[in-house]
N, C-alpha and C positions, 0 to 999 in steps of 0.2 A: 646388133647389139654387142657392145664390148664386154669383156669379162673384167670383173674387178679383181685387181691383184692384191697382194699383201700390202698393208699400210706402209707408207714410206717412212723411213727413219727420221727424215727431217720434220714431218708433221708431228710425230710423237715428241720429238725433242722440243719443238716450239711450244706445245701445250705444257710440257713439264717446266720449261723455262718460265712461262707465264704464271703457272701455279706457284712455282718456287719464289718468283718475284713478289707475288701477292702475299705469300706467307711471311716473307722477310719484312714487308711493309707493316703487316699486322703485329709482328714481333717487335719491330722498332716502336710502333705506337704504344704497345703495352709496356715496353721498358721505359718510355717517357713518362707514362702515368705512374708506374711504380716508383720512379725517381722522385716525382713530385710528391707522392704520398710519403716516401721516406724523408724528404726534406721537411715536410709539414710536421711529421712525427718528431723529427730531431729538434725543430723549433719549439715544439710543445714539451720537449723533454721526455718523450715516450721512447722507451727501449723495449725490445722483445720480452725481457723478464718482467717489466711493468705491465705490459699488455696481457701477459699470461694471467688468467684468472679474472680478467675484466668482465667477461660475460657473467661470471657468478655474482659479481657485485651489482651488475645491471639487473640481473634477475631478482636479487634481493630487494633492490630499490623499487622495481615494478610491483613485487608482492606487497611491500610496505605501502605503496600508493593505492593499491587495490583495497587494502585493509582500511586505510583512511577513507576511501570512497564509500565503502560499505557502511562505516560508522556515520558518515554524513547522510547517506540514504536512510539509515535507521532513524536518525534524529529528524530528518525531514518528514518521515512517516509519522513520528510522534507529534510533530507540529501540525501536520494535516489533521490528525485525529483530534487534537485540541480545538482546531478551528471548526471542525464538524460539531464538536461538543458545544462550543459557544453558539453556533447556529441553531442547534437543537434547543438550547435554553431560550433563545430569543423567540423561536417560533411557538414554543409551548408556554405562552404567558399564563401565569396563575390568575384565576378568577373564581369568585365564589359562585357556586351553583345552588339555586334554590329549587327544591323538589316539593311540590304540594301534593299531599295524598289525603284520601278520605279515610276515616277511621276503619280499621279492620282490613284495609287494602295494603298490598305490599308496596314498598318503595324501591325504585331502581335508579342507581347512580351510574351514568354511562359517560365515557369519554374515550378519546382516541390517543394512542401512543404512536409516535413516529420515530423510526430509526433513520437518521440522516447520514450516518456513516456508511462506508461501503461494505463493511463486514457484517456477518450474521450475529445477532445478540439475543440473549435470553432475557425475557421481560419478567421483572420481579415487582410485585405490588404488595405493600403493607398498608392496610386500611384500619383506622381506629375511629371510634365515635364515643359519645358520652352516654350511649344507651346500654342496655344489658346485653352481655354476651359479645363474643368476637365476630368480626365480619370476615366473610370468605369471598374475596374477589375472584372473578373468572376472567381469564385472558383468552381472547380469540385464537391467536397464534403465539404460543409461548416462545417459539424460536422464530424470531423476526429477521427476515433478510434485509440487507442494506437498501435504503431508499424506499422502504415499504411502511405501511401503517397497519395497526390492528386495534380492535376495540377491547375495552375493559368494562366489565359490568360488576357492580356490587348490588346484590339483591338482599333486601331486608324484609322478612316475613311481617305481615300485618299484625300478627298477635304479639310482636315485640314492640309495637308502636302504640303509645297511649294517646287518646284523643286530646286535642288542645295543646299538645306539647311540641316544642321545637328542639330538634336534635342537631348537634353540630358534629362534624367529622372531617377527616382528611385522608387522602391517599398519597402515600410516598411511592414514587416510581424510580426504578433503576433499570438500566440496560447493562447487561454483563457480557463482555466480549471475550474472545479467546485470549489466553495469556493472563487472565485475572483482572483485566482493566474493567472498571465499573464507572458508569456515567449516571449521576443522579439527575433526574429531570425535575422540573418544577412541580411543587405539590399541588394537588387538586383539593380545594376546600369545598365542602358542601353543607347545606342545612336542609333538614327534612322538616317541613311544616305540616303537622297533622291537624286537620280541621276538627272542630268540636262537634 
């Protein structure tokens, strides 16, 4: 086996020459690109003092666009909520309910409330009738999640109902969402027919 000697000077010089040549080629390519960019900037009338601060203007333009986009999103959400409101009004058609009761027996008015919007809403019910005293509606789930339903019951004691009389009443419904938005649902009208 032969011993390896020190590297020859010619081998090292060849490698250096190759690396130096490649570096000069890359530098020449970069200078060509720089000249093209400089020519394009000159045609556009851009000088270094004009380009200085351009990033700040671009940043401000982006912030303004994001602000406009957020307002568009906010209005889109309001439009979507209105569409849900319209859908809820169409699904909860108003109709007269007739409740027949025997004298001395309590009357129960029952119906369902649906929250078609995606957000949680508080259910509010105001019930009136032409009988004596105020009505106290009971809501199954006063905090109603989006896409859910709950039952409402208005119970009237039998001692408040006179035999042979017909009582008329109605229930006004509202869904109250976060942010103070309120949705009035269709009214539920009812008649209580007390047998003689």
